[in-house]
N, CA, C and O atoms as a GROMACS GRO file, in nm:
protein
  348
    1MET      N    1   1.339  -1.066  -0.329
    1MET     CA    2   1.249  -1.018  -0.225
    1MET      C    3   1.127  -0.953  -0.291
    1MET      O    4   1.141  -0.886  -0.393
    2ILE      N    5   1.012  -0.973  -0.236
    2ILE     CA    6   0.888  -0.921  -0.293
    2ILE      C    7   0.885  -0.768  -0.296
    2ILE      O    8   0.818  -0.709  -0.380
    3PHE      N    9   0.957  -0.703  -0.205
    3PHE     CA   10   0.954  -0.558  -0.198
    3PHE      C   11   1.075  -0.493  -0.263
    3PHE      O   12   1.111  -0.380  -0.229
    4ASP      N   13   1.137  -0.562  -0.357
    4ASP     CA   14   1.249  -0.507  -0.431
    4ASP      C   15   1.193  -0.419  -0.542
    4ASP      O   16   1.189  -0.460  -0.659
    5ASN      N   17   1.151  -0.300  -0.506
    5ASN     CA   18   1.087  -0.208  -0.598
    5ASN      C   19   1.136  -0.067  -0.565
    5ASN      O   20   1.133  -0.028  -0.449
    6PRO      N   21   1.182   0.010  -0.663
    6PRO     CA   22   1.237   0.142  -0.634
    6PRO      C   23   1.136   0.241  -0.575
    6PRO      O   24   1.175   0.343  -0.520
    7TYR      N   25   1.008   0.210  -0.587
    7TYR     CA   26   0.906   0.301  -0.534
    7TYR      C   27   0.865   0.268  -0.391
    7TYR      O   28   0.781   0.337  -0.334
    8ILE      N   29   0.922   0.162  -0.333
    8ILE     CA   30   0.890   0.126  -0.195
    8ILE      C   31   1.003   0.169  -0.103
    8ILE      O   32   1.117   0.126  -0.119
    9LYS      N   33   0.969   0.254  -0.007
    9LYS     CA   34   1.066   0.304   0.089
    9LYS      C   35   1.076   0.210   0.209
    9LYS      O   36   1.185   0.184   0.259
   10ASP      N   37   0.961   0.159   0.255
   10ASP     CA   38   0.958   0.075   0.374
   10ASP      C   39   0.832  -0.011   0.371
   10ASP      O   40   0.731   0.026   0.311
   11ALA      N   41   0.840  -0.124   0.437
   11ALA     CA   42   0.723  -0.211   0.454
   11ALA      C   43   0.735  -0.279   0.589
   11ALA      O   44   0.841  -0.328   0.626
   12HIS      N   45   0.624  -0.280   0.662
   12HIS     CA   46   0.626  -0.345   0.793
   12HIS      C   47   0.485  -0.392   0.829
   12HIS      O   48   0.386  -0.349   0.770
   13LEU      N   49   0.480  -0.481   0.925
   13LEU     CA   50   0.353  -0.534   0.973
   13LEU      C   51   0.309  -0.453   1.094
   13LEU      O   52   0.388  -0.426   1.184
   14ALA      N   53   0.184  -0.415   1.096
   14ALA     CA   54   0.127  -0.340   1.208
   14ALA      C   55  -0.002  -0.409   1.249
   14ALA      O   56  -0.059  -0.488   1.173
   15PHE      N   57  -0.047  -0.380   1.368
   15PHE     CA   58  -0.172  -0.437   1.417
   15PHE      C   59  -0.268  -0.323   1.450
   15PHE      O   60  -0.234  -0.233   1.527
   16VAL      N   61  -0.387  -0.328   1.392
   16VAL     CA   62  -0.488  -0.226   1.416
   16VAL      C   63  -0.615  -0.294   1.467
   16VAL      O   64  -0.636  -0.413   1.446
   17VAL      N   65  -0.698  -0.217   1.534
   17VAL     CA   66  -0.825  -0.268   1.583
   17VAL      C   67  -0.933  -0.225   1.484
   17VAL      O   68  -0.950  -0.106   1.457
   18ASP      N   69  -1.006  -0.322   1.430
   18ASP     CA   70  -1.110  -0.290   1.332
   18ASP      C   71  -1.237  -0.244   1.403
   18ASP      O   72  -1.242  -0.240   1.526
   19HIS      N   73  -1.340  -0.210   1.326
   19HIS     CA   74  -1.464  -0.157   1.384
   19HIS      C   75  -1.543  -0.263   1.461
   19HIS      O   76  -1.642  -0.230   1.526
   20PHE      N   77  -1.501  -0.389   1.455
   20PHE     CA   78  -1.564  -0.495   1.535
   20PHE      C   79  -1.487  -0.520   1.665
   20PHE      O   80  -1.525  -0.605   1.745
   21GLY      N   81  -1.378  -0.444   1.685
   21GLY     CA   82  -1.298  -0.461   1.805
   21GLY      C   83  -1.194  -0.571   1.795
   21GLY      O   84  -1.131  -0.608   1.894
   22ARG      N   85  -1.175  -0.626   1.674
   22ARG     CA   86  -1.076  -0.732   1.653
   22ARG      C   87  -0.941  -0.671   1.616
   22ARG      O   88  -0.934  -0.569   1.547
   23THR      N   89  -0.834  -0.733   1.663
   23THR     CA   90  -0.700  -0.692   1.623
   23THR      C   91  -0.668  -0.757   1.489
   23THR      O   92  -0.676  -0.879   1.474
   24VAL      N   93  -0.633  -0.674   1.392
   24VAL     CA   94  -0.612  -0.720   1.255
   24VAL      C   95  -0.468  -0.689   1.212
   24VAL      O   96  -0.424  -0.575   1.226
   25PRO      N   97  -0.395  -0.788   1.160
   25PRO     CA   98  -0.261  -0.760   1.108
   25PRO      C   99  -0.271  -0.691   0.972
   25PRO      O  100  -0.346  -0.734   0.884
   26VAL      N  101  -0.194  -0.583   0.956
   26VAL     CA  102  -0.199  -0.501   0.836
   26VAL      C  103  -0.057  -0.484   0.782
   26VAL      O  104   0.035  -0.452   0.858
   27LEU      N  105  -0.040  -0.504   0.653
   27LEU     CA  106   0.088  -0.477   0.589
   27LEU      C  107   0.087  -0.330   0.548
   27LEU      O  108   0.006  -0.288   0.466
   28VAL      N  109   0.179  -0.252   0.605
   28VAL     CA  110   0.188  -0.110   0.576
   28VAL      C  111   0.306  -0.089   0.481
   28VAL      O  112   0.419  -0.127   0.512
   29ILE      N  113   0.279  -0.028   0.367
   29ILE     CA  114   0.383  -0.004   0.267
   29ILE      C  115   0.396   0.147   0.247
   29ILE      O  116   0.300   0.215   0.211
   30GLU      N  117   0.518   0.198   0.270
   30GLU     CA  118   0.545   0.339   0.248
   30GLU      C  119   0.612   0.354   0.112
   30GLU      O  120   0.715   0.293   0.085
   31THR      N  121   0.552   0.436   0.026
   31THR     CA  122   0.605   0.455  -0.109
   31THR      C  123   0.685   0.584  -0.118
   31THR      O  124   0.670   0.674  -0.036
   32THR      N  125   0.771   0.590  -0.219
   32THR     CA  126   0.851   0.711  -0.243
   32THR      C  127   0.780   0.807  -0.338
   32THR      O  128   0.827   0.919  -0.360
   33VAL      N  129   0.668   0.764  -0.395
   33VAL     CA  130   0.591   0.846  -0.489
   33VAL      C  131   0.444   0.841  -0.452
   33VAL      O  132   0.398   0.747  -0.386
   34ASP      N  133   0.371   0.942  -0.496
   34ASP     CA  134   0.226   0.940  -0.478
   34ASP      C  135   0.165   0.853  -0.587
   34ASP      O  136   0.208   0.857  -0.702
   35LEU      N  137   0.066   0.775  -0.551
   35LEU     CA  138  -0.003   0.690  -0.647
   35LEU      C  139  -0.116   0.768  -0.712
   35LEU      O  140  -0.164   0.866  -0.654
   36PRO      N  141  -0.160   0.728  -0.830
   36PRO     CA  142  -0.269   0.799  -0.898
   36PRO      C  143  -0.396   0.797  -0.814
   36PRO      O  144  -0.423   0.701  -0.742
   37GLU      N  145  -0.473   0.904  -0.825
   37GLU     CA  146  -0.596   0.913  -0.746
   37GLU      C  147  -0.714   0.844  -0.812
   37GLU      O  148  -0.810   0.809  -0.743
   38SER      N  149  -0.708   0.823  -0.942
   38SER     CA  150  -0.820   0.758  -1.009
   38SER      C  151  -0.770   0.644  -1.096
   38SER      O  152  -0.654   0.642  -1.137
   39MET      N  153  -0.857   0.549  -1.123
   39MET     CA  154  -0.822   0.434  -1.206
   39MET      C  155  -0.791   0.476  -1.350
   39MET      O  156  -0.719   0.405  -1.420
   40ASP      N  157  -0.845   0.589  -1.394
   40ASP     CA  158  -0.818   0.638  -1.530
   40ASP      C  159  -0.671   0.672  -1.550
   40ASP      O  160  -0.619   0.663  -1.661
   41GLU      N  161  -0.604   0.713  -1.442
   41GLU     CA  162  -0.464   0.753  -1.450
   41GLU      C  163  -0.368   0.634  -1.440
   41GLU      O  164  -0.250   0.648  -1.472
   42VAL      N  165  -0.416   0.519  -1.398
   42VAL     CA  166  -0.330   0.405  -1.368
   42VAL      C  167  -0.257   0.350  -1.490
   42VAL      O  168  -0.137   0.323  -1.483
   43LYS      N  169  -0.326   0.332  -1.601
   43LYS     CA  170  -0.266   0.263  -1.716
   43LYS      C  171  -0.143   0.332  -1.772
   43LYS      O  172  -0.056   0.265  -1.827
   44ASP      N  173  -0.132   0.463  -1.759
   44ASP     CA  174  -0.017   0.537  -1.810
   44ASP      C  175   0.078   0.582  -1.700
   44ASP      O  176   0.173   0.656  -1.726
   45HIS      N  177   0.054   0.539  -1.578
   45HIS     CA  178   0.135   0.584  -1.465
   45HIS      C  179   0.265   0.505  -1.459
   45HIS      O  180   0.265   0.384  -1.483
   46PRO      N  181   0.378   0.572  -1.427
   46PRO     CA  182   0.506   0.501  -1.422
   46PRO      C  183   0.514   0.395  -1.312
   46PRO      O  184   0.602   0.309  -1.315
   47THR      N  185   0.424   0.400  -1.217
   47THR     CA  186   0.427   0.303  -1.107
   47THR      C  187   0.329   0.189  -1.129
   47THR      O  188   0.287   0.124  -1.033
   48LEU      N  189   0.292   0.163  -1.253
   48LEU     CA  190   0.194   0.058  -1.282
   48LEU      C  191   0.234  -0.076  -1.220
   48LEU      O  192   0.150  -0.147  -1.166
   49GLU      N  193   0.363  -0.111  -1.227
   49GLU     CA  194   0.411  -0.237  -1.169
   49GLU      C  195   0.385  -0.241  -1.018
   49GLU      O  196   0.345  -0.344  -0.964
   50LEU      N  197   0.409  -0.129  -0.951
   50LEU     CA  198   0.385  -0.120  -0.806
   50LEU      C  199   0.236  -0.134  -0.776
   50LEU      O  200   0.197  -0.205  -0.683
   51ILE      N  201   0.153  -0.068  -0.854
   51ILE     CA  202   0.008  -0.073  -0.834
   51ILE      C  203  -0.043  -0.216  -0.852
   51ILE      O  204  -0.127  -0.262  -0.775
   52GLU      N  205   0.008  -0.285  -0.953
   52GLU     CA  206  -0.032  -0.424  -0.975
   52GLU      C  207   0.013  -0.512  -0.859
   52GLU      O  208  -0.062  -0.601  -0.816
   53MET      N  209   0.134  -0.488  -0.807
   53MET     CA  210   0.184  -0.566  -0.694
   53MET      C  211   0.097  -0.543  -0.569
   53MET      O  212   0.066  -0.638  -0.497
   54LEU      N  213   0.059  -0.418  -0.545
   54LEU     CA  214  -0.026  -0.387  -0.429
   54LEU      C  215  -0.161  -0.456  -0.441
   54LEU      O  216  -0.215  -0.505  -0.342
   55ALA      N  217  -0.216  -0.459  -0.562
   55ALA     CA  218  -0.344  -0.527  -0.583
   55ALA      C  219  -0.331  -0.677  -0.557
   55ALA      O  220  -0.420  -0.738  -0.498
   56GLU      N  221  -0.220  -0.737  -0.601
   56GLU     CA  222  -0.197  -0.879  -0.576
   56GLU      C  223  -0.181  -0.907  -0.426
   56GLU      O  224  -0.233  -1.006  -0.376
   57LEU      N  225  -0.110  -0.820  -0.356
   57LEU     CA  226  -0.093  -0.836  -0.212
   57LEU      C  227  -0.227  -0.828  -0.139
   57LEU      O  228  -0.254  -0.906  -0.048
   58GLN      N  229  -0.312  -0.732  -0.180
   58GLN     CA  230  -0.443  -0.719  -0.116
   58GLN      C  231  -0.529  -0.841  -0.145
   58GLN      O  232  -0.601  -0.888  -0.056
   59SER      N  233  -0.522  -0.893  -0.265
   59SER     CA  234  -0.597  -1.013  -0.300
   59SER      C  235  -0.549  -1.131  -0.216
   59SER      O  236  -0.630  -1.209  -0.166
   60PHE      N  237  -0.418  -1.145  -0.202
   60PHE     CA  238  -0.359  -1.251  -0.119
   60PHE      C  239  -0.408  -1.237   0.025
   60PHE      O  240  -0.448  -1.336   0.087
   61ALA      N  241  -0.405  -1.114   0.079
   61ALA     CA  242  -0.447  -1.091   0.217
   61ALA      C  243  -0.594  -1.125   0.237
   61ALA      O  244  -0.632  -1.176   0.342
   62THR      N  245  -0.675  -1.098   0.138
   62THR     CA  246  -0.819  -1.119   0.148
   62THR      C  247  -0.859  -1.264   0.133
   62THR      O  248  -0.947  -1.313   0.205
   63TYR      N  249  -0.796  -1.334   0.039
   63TYR     CA  250  -0.846  -1.467   0.002
   63TYR      C  251  -0.760  -1.586   0.042
   63TYR      O  252  -0.806  -1.700   0.030
   64ASP      N  253  -0.638  -1.565   0.088
   64ASP     CA  254  -0.549  -1.676   0.120
   64ASP      C  255  -0.534  -1.689   0.271
   64ASP      O  256  -0.485  -1.597   0.337
   65ASP      N  257  -0.574  -1.802   0.327
   65ASP     CA  258  -0.567  -1.824   0.471
   65ASP      C  259  -0.423  -1.827   0.523
   65ASP      O  260  -0.401  -1.811   0.643
   66ARG      N  261  -0.326  -1.847   0.434
   66ARG     CA  262  -0.186  -1.850   0.476
   66ARG      C  263  -0.128  -1.711   0.497
   66ARG      O  264  -0.018  -1.698   0.552
   67ALA      N  265  -0.198  -1.607   0.456
   67ALA     CA  266  -0.147  -1.470   0.467
   67ALA      C  267  -0.128  -1.433   0.614
   67ALA      O  268  -0.213  -1.462   0.698
   68GLU      N  269  -0.017  -1.367   0.642
   68GLU     CA  270   0.011  -1.321   0.777
   68GLU      C  271  -0.051  -1.184   0.803
   68GLU      O  272  -0.038  -1.129   0.912
   69PHE      N  273  -0.116  -1.127   0.703
   69PHE     CA  274  -0.182  -0.997   0.716
   69PHE      C  275  -0.316  -1.004   0.645
   69PHE      O  276  -0.335  -1.086   0.555
   70ARG      N  277  -0.409  -0.919   0.685
   70ARG     CA  278  -0.544  -0.921   0.630
   70ARG      C  279  -0.576  -0.798   0.546
   70ARG      O  280  -0.676  -0.796   0.475
   71GLN      N  281  -0.491  -0.697   0.553
   71GLN     CA  282  -0.513  -0.575   0.476
   71GLN      C  283  -0.378  -0.521   0.431
   71GLN      O  284  -0.274  -0.554   0.489
   72VAL      N  285  -0.381  -0.438   0.327
   72VAL     CA  286  -0.262  -0.366   0.283
   72VAL      C  287  -0.297  -0.218   0.286
   72VAL      O  288  -0.399  -0.176   0.232
   73ARG      N  289  -0.211  -0.141   0.351
   73ARG     CA  290  -0.232   0.005   0.354
   73ARG      C  291  -0.108   0.072   0.298
   73ARG      O  292   0.004   0.030   0.327
   74VAL      N  293  -0.129   0.174   0.220
   74VAL     CA  294  -0.019   0.246   0.156
   74VAL      C  295  -0.008   0.385   0.215
   74VAL      O  296  -0.108   0.455   0.232
   75ILE      N  297   0.115   0.423   0.247
   75ILE     CA  298   0.144   0.559   0.293
   75ILE      C  299   0.232   0.622   0.187
   75ILE      O  300   0.342   0.574   0.159
   76SER      N  301   0.185   0.731   0.128
   76SER     CA  302   0.261   0.799   0.022
   76SER      C  303   0.319   0.929   0.077
   76SER      O  304   0.276   0.976   0.182
   77PRO      N  305   0.417   0.988   0.007
   77PRO     CA  306   0.477   1.113   0.054
   77PRO      C  307   0.373   1.223   0.078
   77PRO      O  308   0.385   1.299   0.174
   78HIS      N  309   0.273   1.233  -0.008
   78HIS     CA  310   0.170   1.336   0.008
   78HIS      C  311   0.092   1.318   0.138
   78HIS      O  312   0.050   1.416   0.200
   79MET      N  313   0.074   1.194   0.180
   79MET     CA  314   0.001   1.167   0.304
   79MET      C  315   0.083   1.208   0.425
   79MET      O  316   0.028   1.248   0.527
   80ILE      N  317   0.216   1.196   0.415
   80ILE     CA  318   0.303   1.231   0.526
   80ILE      C  319   0.322   1.382   0.532
   80ILE      O  320   0.319   1.441   0.640
   81HIS      N  321   0.342   1.445   0.416
   81HIS     CA  322   0.362   1.589   0.406
   81HIS      C  323   0.259   1.645   0.308
   81HIS      O  324   0.291   1.667   0.192
   82PRO      N  325   0.135   1.669   0.354
   82PRO     CA  326   0.028   1.709   0.262
   82PRO      C  327   0.055   1.838   0.186
   82PRO      O  328  -0.004   1.859   0.079
   83ASP      N  329   0.141   1.925   0.237
   83ASP     CA  330   0.168   2.051   0.168
   83ASP      C  331   0.293   2.045   0.081
   83ASP      O  332   0.330   2.145   0.020
   84ALA      N  333   0.357   1.930   0.075
   84ALA     CA  334   0.480   1.917  -0.004
   84ALA      C  335   0.451   1.945  -0.151
   84ALA      O  336   0.356   1.891  -0.209
   85GLY      N  337   0.534   2.030  -0.210
   85GLY     CA  338   0.518   2.058  -0.352
   85GLY      C  339   0.419   2.168  -0.384
   85GLY      O  340   0.400   2.202  -0.501
   86HIS      N  341   0.355   2.224  -0.283
   86HIS     CA  342   0.259   2.332  -0.307
   86HIS      C  343   0.317   2.463  -0.254
   86HIS      O  344   0.373   2.466  -0.144
   87ALA      N  345   0.303   2.569  -0.330
   87ALA     CA  346   0.356   2.700  -0.290
   87ALA      C  347   0.258   2.772  -0.200
   87ALA      O  348   0.286   2.883  -0.156
   0.00000   0.00000   0.00000
């Protein structure tokens, strides 16, 4: 399975309305870890394999007419609980 990755908690298809008023299918991926905030941190990050997979999925969504989704959105633990880990 494409989502057989220890850093992925859930993945599902959602439909959102874009700024042109069109309904767009979006692949939503919930991760178990926060992803790096800058590209400088990516090369040494333990989730490099996940980051590469997300980039491939976005490329597929953008350029392949067979894709069932047009965008990839990631939800990380920090986005769900913004104060998690802070005193």
